[in-house]
N, C-alpha and C positions, 0 to 999 in steps of 0.2 A: 459252882464250877464254874457257870455259865456267867456268873456275873464277874468272875475272876477274868473269864475269857476276854467280855465284853470290855473289860478298862484296860485290858492288853491293849486290844483292836484300838481301844481309842486315843491311848499314849501312842501307838505307834501312829498314827494318823496325824496327831497334835504335831510329833517328830519331825513328821514328812515335810510340813507347811514350811515353805518358807519362812524366813525371819520376818521379813516383810510383812506376811499374811496373819502372824502371830500375832504381832503388832497392833494390828487394823482391829484382830480377834479380841484381847485384853483388851482393848481402850473401849471396844464397843459393851464389852462385858462388866465394867467397871462400875457402871451409872455414876449418876449425879451424887455429890456428896454434901453432907449441909455445910454452910449455910447456900441456898440455891446462888446458882448464878444471876448477876444483873442484866439488865435490859444492855444490850450493845450498847458501846463507847468507845471510847479510845484503847488500843492494846495497852495493859500494860507494859510500862519498859521493866527491866530487868533492874532498875532502881527502885523502881517501886518496890520491887520484891526484896531487895534486898538494903535499900534504905542506908543506913552506915556501914562501914565497911566494905566500900566500894573501888578499893584504891587501884586493883587491878583491872577490871573488866566491866563493861556494861552491855556487853554485847555476844549472841551467842557466836560460839568457836568452833573450831574441826576437829573430831576425833576419826580419824580414818578406822579406829574397833572401839568396842566399848571397853572402859579401864572397870573392873570391877571392884576397885575401889575407890574411885573418884567421885567425889559429891562436888557438882557445878554450887550447890547450896553452902555448902562448908568450906568449898575452896574459897570463894570471895570472903568468908567470916576469918581467916587467918587460919582456919583448923586443913591444915595440910601439910605433908611430908614435903624435902626436898625435890624427890621425884615424882609429885604431884604438882608442884610448884614448875619444876622444867614442863612436864605433861602440859599445862596451861599454859608457859610462857612459848610454847611449839605450836598448841593446838590456834593462839591469837596470829601468830605470825603464818600459819598457814593459808590461814583465814585474808589478812591482808595481802600477801604474795599472789593467791587466786586473783583475789577482788582487783589488783590493779597489773594482769600480767598483760594484757593489750593493751598498755599506758605507755610509752615513752616519757617520762618525767622531766628525763633531760631536757626537753626539748619546750617544756613550757613554762611560761613567765608569770600566771597568775589561774590559783587554785582555790574553788569556791567549796567549802564544806558547809551541808545542810544536816540539820537533825541529828547535831554533834553532840547534844548536852552539853555537860561540862569541860569538853577539849580534846579528850584524853585520845580520840581518832587522828587528829589535827597534830597533836605533837607527835604520836607513833608516826604519822607522814614528812613530817621536817628530819624525821631522820633520815629518810632515803636522800640518793644522791640527787644533785638538783638546786638550782638557785631561784626556784620557783617562790611565788610571796601565797600564802594561805589568807585568804580572807574566809573565817571561822562565822559562819551566822548560828546563832541562838536564841531560842524561842522566850526565854523568859529569864526576869533579871538577877534569879538564883543560878543558872544555869551561867548567865553573861558572867557574873561573879567568881563561879567556879572556874571559868574555864580563863580567863584573867588572870586569877591566883595560878592555876597550874600552867600558864605561859611563861608567867612570874618567876616561879620555882624553879625552871628548867633553863630559862637565859634563852629564850624565845621569842622574845619583844619582836625582832628587826627580821624575824621569818612568818608570825604571827598574828594577825588583827583578829581581833572578836568584836563583831558588829551586832545589832537587834535590827529590830523593825519588821517590814514585812518583806521578802522577798522580792517582791514586784516592787520596791519601792524605787523611786526616782536615786534616791541619794545612793543605791548600788548600783554601781556603774557595772555595764554587762561586758560583753565578749572576753567570759572567761574561757582558757583555754581548755581544763577540764572541771565540772562540777560532782562529786560525788557525795554520796547519803548512805549510812548503815543503819537496818533498819528504823526508818525515816520516815514510813508510812503508818503510821501508828492511827491515826486521824481519819476517819472514813469521811468528813464533812470537807477534809482538807484536801486531797489527795488530785481532786484533778486542778484546783488551782496551785497545788506546787509544782505538777507538771507544765502547767502555763505558764508561772513565772521562772522556771527553768529553761523552759524554750525561748525566753525571753533574754536570760545572761550570759547563754553558752553560745559561742560565735559560731558559723558557717565551719563544720567541718572539725569542731571541736565535739570532747567527750562527754558522755553521760556516767557516770560508772554508779551503780548501785548494787546495794545487797539486801537481799530480804525473802518474808516466807510469804509464798505463794499458796493458796487452796489450787488445785487443777481441779473440782469442782463442788457445788454445794454441797455439804453435810450437814445432817442435826444430832450432834453427839453431843453428851455434855460438855459443859464449859465453851464447846467449838465458839457460839457466837460469843462468849467473853471475848474472844483474842481477836474479832473484829477483821479477821485476815481478806486480804485482797485476792478477787481470783484474777488468774493467768488472764483471763479475755478481757477480764478489764486493765488489766498490763497494756494489752495490745493497741487498746482505743488510746491510751493514754498517750503511749509514745507515738502513737503516727499521728494523732491530732499535733502535734505539737511539733513535727518534722524529727522526731530521731528513728533512725536505724540502725536495729542491733546489729553488731560486728561479732559478739562475741559473747558466749554465753556458757556458763559448767551449772550445772547442779547438785550443791552440795546437799541434799538432803538428808541422805544417809547418815553422814559425817558430821551434822549439825544436830540430828536426832538423839546421836552415839555421845555427842556431847551433852546432852538434856536427859540422858536414861539415868533414873534415881526411882529403881526397884523399892526401895526403902523410905517411900515419901512422908509417910505416918511417923516413923523413928526420926527421921528428919527434921519433919517440924516439931515435933514433943522435945527434940534433942534442942531445937534453937528457941525451944518455949512458947511457940508461936499456936495460940487457939486456933477454936471455928469460926470466930469473930473478928480475929484478925485480919485486916485488909491484905497483908502479906500470903496471909495461907493460900486465899483466892487467887491470887495474882501468881503464886507459886502452883498449884491444880492446874491454871490454864496453861502455865509452860509446860506441864507434865503431859498433857494434850497435847501442844504441840510437838514434843517430843514424839509420840504416839503417831501422828499425822503424817510427820517426817520419818519415819523408819517404816512406817508402813506403805509409804508411798502417794498419799492421798494428798500431800502438799510437799512443794518445790522445796530448795531455797536456794534462788536464784542470786547468782553473783555475774550481772551482765554488764558489759559495755555496749555505748549506742552513740554511733556519731550523727551529728546535724547535719542534714542532707533536704534544707527544704527547697531545692531544686528539684527534687524529684515528686512526681507522680503520687498524689496520697493514697491511690489504688494501691501501685507499685509496691509503698511502705510500708501499707496494709498488709499484704499476702506474703512481701519476705519477713515480716516481722514474727504473723504467725505463724507461719515454716518455720522457724529459726526458734522459737519461744516453745511449739508443740515436740521438736524433738531437740532437746537438749542431751547433750553429753554429759555423762558422769562427771564425777569430780574425780572416781577412782581411776577412770581413763586416764586423765593426764598421765604423763609421762614424768614428771617429776614426783610422782606418786611413788614410781618404777624402783626408787633408790633405796637400796637398807646397806647396814654395816652390821659388820659383828663386834660386839663392844663387853669388854670386859666389868660387869657389876658389882662395885661391893655389898654382901649382906650383914647385915648389922651383927649377927655372931656365928658362930662355927655351926657346922652340924650336928643336929639334935641325935644324942645317945641312947642307944637301948642299953638293955643292961648288960653285959658280957658275959656270955653260956659259959659254960664249966666241962669241959675246956672250951674257949672262946676261938676252937678253929686253927685249922692248921693251912699255914701259908706257904705256897711253893713259890720263891725267891731266885730271880735269875738276875743273881747278884752283880752290883755294878767296882770297879777296881778302885772307885773310892772310899768307900766304906760304909757309904748309907747302908745297903743292904744289911751289916752288920750291925749297925743301930738300930735298924728297926727289930731285927731279931732277939736285939734284946728289949724291947719295947714289950714283942708281943709273948718274950718270955717271962718278963716282970707277971703279964696278966692270964699268965696259968698257959697260953698256947703253945704250937710248935710250930717250926720254922725248918724247911729241906731247903738248902741249899741247890742251884745250878751256875754253874761260873762256863767262861767260854775257855775250849781248851780245842785239843788239834786234831781227838779225838776221840770216841764216845766211851766212857768209862763212869763207875762208881766207885767215890772213894770211900776209905774207909769211915771215916765220919758222917755217913751215910748219904753224902751230897751228891752232886754228880757233874761231870762235864760233858760238852755237848760245842762241836763242831759250829758254830753259827752259818755255815753255806750247805749244809749237809742236812736235809730235810730228812732221809731215813732217822738220822740220830735224834732229831724231836718223836717219832714214832715210838723210837726205842725207849725214848725215856717215859712218856707214858704209859707203854706197855709195863715198864717195870715197876712205875707208881702204880698199876692197878695189879698187878703181881704181888705185891708187895702191902696189899687190902690198903693203900695210901688214897685216900679221895682228898684234894685239898678243896678247903672253901673258897680261898682268896687265890689266885695265878698274878705273884709283881712281875712286872718286866721292868728290870733296871739298867738292862743292857745299851738304850737308850742314853744314860749319863757320860759313857765313856765316850763320846763323839767327842774331836778334838775343840777350839773354838775358832772359828771360820776365816779370822786376818791370817793373810799369808797361803794359805792351801792353795794347789795345784787344782785344776779341774778333775783330774785323774783322782787326786785325794780325795776332792772332794763328794766324788760319786762315788768311789767305793767306801766311805764311811756311810753316806748316807741307805748305801743299798743294803750292807751288812746289816744298821740297824733295823732299818724296814724289812730286809729277809727274814730276819731272827723272828719278828712278831709274826712273819707272814707262816712260816713254818709252824710256829707255836703253834697259831690259831689253825693250821690243819690239823696237825697231832689232837689239837681239843675237840672239833669237831669229831675225829675217827674215834678217839676214844668215848665220846660222850652219846657215836649211837649205839653202844653196848652197856651205857651206864647213865640214867634216870636222872643223876643230879650235876649239871654243869658249874663249875666255879664261876668264880666273876672274874674277870679279866682286866687287871691294871696296867696301864702303862702309863709310867711316870720318865718325864721329864726335867731338864732343870734350865733356867732360861732361854726358853723355846717360844713361848710368847710374853708379852708383852703389853701393862694395861696402859692405860690412859696418859700415852706416846710418853711413859716416866722411862728412864732406864734405857742399856743397852739389850742386847740380846745375843749374850754370848753362847745360847746354845741353839742356835739358828740350825746347824745341822738335826736337831732333832724334830725339826717343824716337820717333816714329814710322816711323821710317825703319827701328827694328831692327825693326817688324812687316812693312813690306812686305819687307824680306830674308828674315824668317821664311817669308813666301810663295813668294819666287822659291827659295827652298831648298827648300823642300817641292813646288811643281809643273816649278821646271825643278832637279834635283841636275847638271846638264851644267855648268851655268853655277860651278858649285864658290863659289855665293855665300859671301861671309866677311863679319863685322860686326866693327869693331874700333873700340874709342870708348880714346881717346888721352888723355894727362893734362893738364888745362889749366894744370897748374902747372906746367910744364916749359917751354923756352925750344923755338925751332923747329928747329935743327938736330937737338938731344937728340929730338924728338919724331918728326923724319924719320926718323933710322935707324932708333930704335924700330920706325916702320912699317915700313922699308926689312926688319928682321930678320922680323918677321911675313910680308911677302909672300917670302919666299924660304924658308918655316920647310914643313917636310918630314910635319909634322904632322896630323891631322884633328880638330883643336880647329877652329870654325866662329862661335865667339861668344867674344871675346877684351874683355877691359878692361886697360891698361897705369896703373899707378897707383905713384907712388915707383918707378920703376924695377923694381917686380913687376908680373908678369904674372898674371891672373889669369881662368880658366876658366869659362862657366855651366854648371852644374850643376840638374837640378829635384830635390828633395830632398824627405823626406819630414816633415813637421810633425808634431812629436809633443807632443802637449797633451792633459791628463788637468782633469777639472773639478777637482779641490782645486787645480791652480797656477793658479788664480787665473783660469782663465776658467767661461762658464755663470753668470755675476752679472751680466747686462745687467738696468739698472734702468731702465725708461721710465716719465717722469713724468706724472700728468696735470696738472700743472701748468706744463706745456712745450707747445711746436710741434716737432715733427718734419716736414720737407719732404720729398714722394718723388716727385723726376723720374719719367716714364714711367708715376707715378701711376696711369692710366686702363689700361693694359696688362694684361698676363697676369701676370708676376713681378711689376711694383711691386705690381697691386693683391692679388695673395697676400700681399707684404709687408705690406703697410698696413694689411690682416685680421689678420696677424699680432700686429702692434703696438698694435692696439686690445684684440685679448686679453692681452696682456700690459701692458694699464695706461693706453697712450697714450689722450688724450681732446681733443689737439689737433693733427691733419694734414691738410698741405697737400698735396691730389695733383694735381701738376702734368701735363698734356697738351695735344699742340697739336690734338688731335681730340676733338669728343666722346664719349665713353662708347657704350659699345653696349649693349643691351639688359639681358644678362649683367651688366656693369659697373654700369649704373644700379641695381640690383639690391644689387648687392653694397655699394654707396657705400650705399643706401637702408638696408642693415642695419646698416652700421657707424655709422651717423646717430641709429640706434635703441638704439644702446647708449650712447648720451651724446659720440660724439666728433662734434666740430665741423668741418667741409671745404669748401674751396674750391677749386675747380681752373679748368681750360682755360685755359693758357697756356703757348708755349714758352720750355722756360730758355734758349735760345740768342739770344732775343729780346732785347735791352735794354730796350725798353721795357715789355713783359710782366713781365719780371722788377722792373721798377722798381714795376712797378703793383703784383705781389703781396706784394714786401717792405715796401712801405706800407702795405699792407692789415693786415700782423701785425703791425705797429709800432704800428699804428692800436688794433687790435681784439685780438689774441690776444698768448697770454703769449708769453716770449721765447723764439727759437726755439734750438734745443740739438741738433739732431741733421739730419744730412743723408743721404738715401739715393740714389744717380743711379744709376737703371735705362733710364732714357731710349735709345732706340736706333733705327735706321732698315737695314731689310735691303737692299743691292742686290747680291746676289751674283753675281759672274760671274771666270771665271779672269782671270789678268794681260793674255794677249793680247787680251781685248775692255776690258778697266778705262781708263777717264778719269779724267781732275782733276776734271769734272762729278758724276761718281758716287763717286769719292773725298769730293767737297764734301760728299755729301747725308746719309752718314753720320759725315762729319766735325761736321757742325752738330749731329745732338742728343747726342754722345759728348764731343766735342772742344771745341766752343764753349760747349755748354751746361756741363761742367765748369768750363773756366776763368772761363765767366760767375758761376759759384757761387762761385768761389776767389775772384775780384775781390770781389765783394760782400761777401764775409763773414769775410774776412781780419783783422777785426778784432772778430770775433764770439765767444764765448768758447762752444765746441761740446762734446759729449759723443765725437761720432764726424762722420766725413765720409765716407761709404762708397759705392764704385760697382761695382755691379755687371756682370758679363758673361760670353762665354758662355768653358766651359775650351778651345775653340780657341784664345785668346790666349796660352796656355800649351803648348798641344801642335802645332799646326799644324795648318792643313785647306787643300784644294783651295776655290779659287772663294771667298774671304774675304779676299783680301788688304786689302781696304778697312776691313774689321772690324778684322785684326789691328793695322794699322798707327792707327785709333784706338783701341784697347783698349792700348797700347803706349805711347799717350800717357799713359791714366790711369791705369797702372801709374805710369809717370813723374811724374805730378803728387803720388801717395800719395808716393813718395818724396820730391819738394820740398815738399810740407807740411811732410813729418818732418824733415827739414833745416833750417826755421824754426822748430822748436817747435811745430809745429800738427798736430793729429788727421788723420789721414789713412792711408786704406786702398782697397784693388782687389782684390777677390773675383772668380776664376773658376770657374763652376759647370760643371757636367753637368746634361745634360738634369734635369726634375725629372719624376715621374711620379706622377700624381693614381690613386689605388685605385681599379679598376673602370671605368681609361680602357683598352679595349680597343684603341685607334689606338697609346699609349703600351707597351702592353705587348710590341706586334706588332714597334714601334721596340725596345723592348729587346731580345726575343727575339735581332735581328738586328744589336745593337750588342755584343751580350754574344758572338758566335763573332767579335767584332775584339776581345776581352778587354778592351770599354767596357762599365759598367754605367749603369746612370739613377740618380737620386738620388730614395727615395721621400718623398713631400713632407713627412710629418712628423718624417722624418730629419733634412730639410733643415732646416729651422727649428731645429733639435737643435743642429744644426751651426752655422747661424748665428748662435747665440748665442754658439758658439764662437770665433768669427770676431770677435768685438766686443771677445774679450779680449786679452791681448797677444800677439798675432801680429804677423810679419813683415807689411809695408806689402803686400808683394802675396802673394797665397796661391791655390789652386786646391782645388778641393773634386770627385772626379772618382774614382768607383767602379771600381780599374783591375785586370783581373790579366795583370800583366807578363809571363809567360812564353806567354801567349795573342795579346795586345798589340804583341810585340817578334817575337813568331815571323811575326807576320801581314806583318811592314815586310819590302820590297825589302833586297837587299843582306848580305852575309855579316854583319855584326855591328850593334850598336843606333847612331845617331848620337849625338854627342858628349852631345848636353843629356841622353840615356835610360841613361849609361856607371852610373849608380849601380844601377840595375835589373839590370844581367847580359843574359843572352840564353841561349837555348839551344844550346850547342854544337852536340849532336849533330844537331840540325836543319842548323845554319849548315855544316858535313860534309858532311850529305847533297846539299846545293843547290849544294855546290861539287862535290860528286860526277856530278852529274846534268847540270851545264852541261858539264864537263871530257866526258862521253861525248857529250855533244849536239856538242863540237865536234871529238872525234875522229872518228863520224860525216859530220859537213859535210865535213871536211878529208881523210880517208884512205880514208873510204869511196866506193861511186858515186853518180854525183851522183842518179840515184834513189831511195838510201836517207838521203841526204842529205838533200833535201828534203821526205821521208818524213818525215822527225825533228824539221823544223824546223816543218813544218804539225802536226804533234802537241803541239811545245812550244806553239807559238801560241794552237792552238785551246783546251789549256789554260791560258793565260793570259787570253784574252779570257773565260774561261767563270768563272773567277775572280773576272775585274771587273767581272763584269756576276751573278755570283751564283747563276750556273745548277746549278752541281753537279756533280763528277767525272764524272757517266752523261748528261750533259747538254751536248756537247760540240757547238758549231755544225758548221753543214755549211760546206764550201770556198766553192762558189757563194752564200753568204750577205754579204751587206755588212755592218760594222758598225752602219750606220744602221739596217737593216730588223732588227737583234739588239735595238735600243732603247741602242745606247751614244750617251751625250750629251758632252758637252765635260769635264765634271769629269772619267766614266769614261775618258773618251781623256787626261787628263793621269797617273791613276793609272796606265793601261796605257802610257805613255811612259814611269814613272818604274821601272817593272818589267823594260822593256828596255833601260834604262840602268845600272839596280841588276846585274840577273840576267845581262847578255851584254855589258855597256858597248858599247852601240849608241845611238847616234841615232836617233833617228825623227824627222823635225819633224811636228808636231801635228798640221800642217794636214794631212800625206800620212794619218796615222790617222782624220782625218773629214772627209774627201775623197770619200765615198761608193766605196770601191775594196770587193772581196771579202776574205774570210778568205783565201782560195787568193794571193790578187793580192799581198797584204800579207807574208802568210810566203814569197812566192818573193822580193819584194824583204830581205825579211830573211835570205834563204837568200844571197844576192849579198853581203850585207851581211859575211857572219861569216866568207867564202869569204877 
């Protein structure tokens, strides 16, 4: 028993280590492997490791997260899937984008590439915009031949000249605008002379661009000597001696270390057939150590730009270089890494099906008028299951066939339905909501028609959820809730969006999944091109699936699952060139509010002179002053109108047509806040938020469908992508904005929906305090100046839906309840050590509850519950609540109650009614109830 306890403590302590510390510990514990490392010499290049079959890469690359299925060793040998090929391509594109981010190549005439081996980096650079010539220096006859062949096969002889000989030779003319090298410092004895030659070849004011691995301090670990890594202190000296001043630098150690992550190295080497005596094995081991150094923080992967500044005092240059190289920002803090987009990812096969139980379950089907519900019932009946139909009606009633009719706008009728089912002893295993299939196609709908239809669909699922939750308070088995739409989602920019009005249901579904995981809310979008029987069979397959996917799209017989993915984009790829014209008009809704007003001011700074700011309320004193300032800069502004009101928008558009230049761009930032958890929401509260966002956006679309626009951009909060408690109405409304952007694009019109993290103004103490709290959860705020730089990128060639959110994924995912990340975040992994430790603590708690004395079990549950209450209330580990205190006294509100309820469900699989948590009971009373539930 004592050993078990010690093992548990050790496991918890190891799990508590940061990933960086764990990487270093694992590195130190591995010890040397046969054969022993050779004496220090040149660092092996990747081409030495891989030799043949390295057509794709010969340098490190950047992976923001560890990709469990990715192996850099196997990838280079051609053993990779399409997804891994895409990942590899993105990783190198990120590396090159970060490397040259401080250099404007369009102003350059001559570029020197050194240490480039076979020329692949020179070829990649030649694809960038500009007319510069590249002189590529290769150090060996083999590299010269390989590089020239690569240049010839890509018809780049006019852009790239391959040379050999010494870099300091007279034959290589000086005066280069840029010199760049990637992992070129492999030979220790040549490093000082290399920098000396570069100091002579780069012109004054020219740039040295360098990417390489540097040790922060000397280390004596297995294989480290074989790496022959230079020290940061040495880099300071080489740069300073040759007149180079660091002007930009970023450390991509974690990302490069992720690229080298190879936990199954022995298996990989065996798979490749490399033995202990193979030189490639020793080189691969060296790179394995390098990955550990990078992930552990003992080494830096610097991507730096230095400017030739010989006129400066060497002591001044040295001081500045040391300061800038010892306090280097992380790659993860670059604004471009904050861009994300939801992507529908096809999966190779359908869901894994369990054996159908006998009977297979009872489906409560809210049947559509088009017949999919009836076809689904036939599939269920054929498998030996049972269906009960619920149809829309004017009043609540039970039909002779055992089905029901429920008026969609009456919450009491949904409660009567669940009460009637309970009285009849009917416990459905699945509740399938098909009423969203009855929404009409969008084209030609008026604003009032669209609002009524979307509110009916969303109000119905809201009232159904509330009824299920109330019924679940007295019944331990919650059914799984399925929300089904048709053509409300769009995959890979293909097809139209005939079910646009069903898109808000996905936002409500996200709120249900976030606030009430016990309902296991799944969302499925069926193929609008498939017949009823085929669609019903595909849906029945989903209902019986065993996997965790909760957002699924079915198209052309294939299954797609939703993932949040990074959106990679650099300025040189076409973004960052927004042109706002003085002879055009731009309209900003919500233009008198905080975000809309900031965006309007930025547009004026970028050259806009004709702005229309729409707002339903008069400007505050601060807003009025901002408007006066913009007018003082020559911007003509009119305002005070509700974008969702037809007559208001008619008046505004008439004014633009009569006295202003043509309208060329829309920014829709109008919003209405009416937060509340789902059990407190109503159709009316949904309607207040929908009026600003949904009706306003549709009104603009109807008015401007035939107007040539440069952009139509909707702005919203990042919660629309990430989910949040208490914002179901907001999530539903922004889901419509996302759908509208896709819908407009399907029509060949500009459309963009952008979700943002909170903006932070410099010097704002309240924002700084909020930022500190958010960072504890892994989410940062977006500094305003950086926000505008990113906003310019959003106008470029980006997906229809994009989010801007600074997220530290290990922290964010580590704070989520449960053993792993939700499917939406699956690409960002999680801390397996933390998950194992949580599972061990859960097993220990259950052992004490079920195997020990009642006194010990109650004490363990009280301690566990108190810790969770403290976590939700952010009290800290040393401020546990007293057992006599009620949650209300401790300051637990309804949103916190939802978080606590989710923790109980995720960590202990216990369903605790929200009403009981908010009902005024003490910590001790609630922990007692939890103890009884766990027994």
